[in-house]
N, C-alpha and C positions, 0 to 999 in steps of 0.2 A: 526461415522468414519470420516466424513468430518470435524467435530469440532476439533478432535484430530489432523488431518492433518493440519488444519489451524493454530493451536497453534505451531506446529513444524515449519512451515514456518515463523511465526512471530518471534519466539525465536532465529532463526538463522540470523535475519536481521543485527545486529551489526557486526557479524562475516563476513557476505557477504560484507558489506560496507568496512570493513578493508581489505579484500582480494582484493576488487576492487581498493582501494587506492594503494596496492602493485602492482597490474597489471598496473595501470597507471604509477607508478614510474618506473617500468621495461621498459615500452614503452618509457618514457622520457629518461631514461638512454641509451637505444639502439639507439635513434635518435638524441642524443646530446652528449656533452662532459662532462656531469655530471658524478660523480662517487659516489657510495654508501659509506657511512661512517660506522664506527663500530656501531653507533646507529641504522642505518637501518638494518644491519645484525642481530643485537640482536632482533630488532622488528620483522623481518621476521621469525626468529627462534621461537620466542615466539608465533607468530601467527600460525605457523605450528603446534606447540604443542597444542595450543588452538583448532585448527581444529580437530586434532586427538581426543582430550578429548571430544569435542562436540559429537562425534559419539560413543565413548567408555563409558564415565561416565559424565553425565551432571552436577552432583554435583561438581566435581573437575573442570569441564570446567568453571562454573560460578566463582569459587574462583580464578582460574588461570587467566582467561581472565580479571577479575576485577583488579587483581594485575598488569597485563600487561598494561591495560589502565591507571591505576594510575601511573605507572612508566613513561608512555608516557606523561601523564598530567604534570608531574614534569620535563620532558625533559631528562629522562635517556635513552629512546629509541624512535624510530620513524618508521613509516611505509611509510610516504610520502617523496618524493625527496627533498622538501623544508620544512623548519620548520617555523611554525607560532607561535608567542608568544604574549600574551596580559598580560601586567604587568607593573611594575614600577621599574626603576633602575636596569635593568638586570635580575631581578627575575620576573618570570611570569608563566602562564599556557598556554598550547596548546589548542586552542578552538576546534580543530578537536577531540582530545581525550576527552575533556569535553562533547561534543555532543555524542560521541560513548558511554561514560560511563553512561550518563543520559538515552540514548536509551536502553542500556543493563539493567539498573535497571527497566525501564518501562516494557520491554517485558519479563523479567525473574522474575517477582514478585513471582510466584509459587516456583521456584527453590530457590530463595533467602530466602523466608519464610520457606522453608523446610530444610535449612541448620542447624538450631538449633534444629529442631524437631527430636526426636528419632524414630518417626513413618514414616521415609522416606526411600525410596528405589531408588537409582540412581537419587536423586534430585527430585523425585516425591513422593507424599503421597502413603503410602502402602495401598493396598486394604484390607479391613477388611474381615476376614474369617468368614463364617457363621457356 
């Protein structure tokens, strides 16, 4: 029981970090004169959908959150109030999203491995019937 509980806590870590970034951004917005852009609104909406999918269907959560982080990596959306880019000549990647994407792949190995398998149920391997 505790092993299953520990896996659930670890698999939600990238989502919790993303939500924390949004909360920090909201705090900065409320205490300064920064304003959210359309990229932040799209990012917050995508994060809200990802949060709902985490609790409803882990398989779709992994796919949707991976797409969300990839879009953020390319600069199409953002969670944080400021945008960081590492790159060359105006083209670059966001290191925050790169870190979150790597963390998602590390903690969601089971769900990612189960995406192609026909023997999965809600992103987890099906239990064999005796």
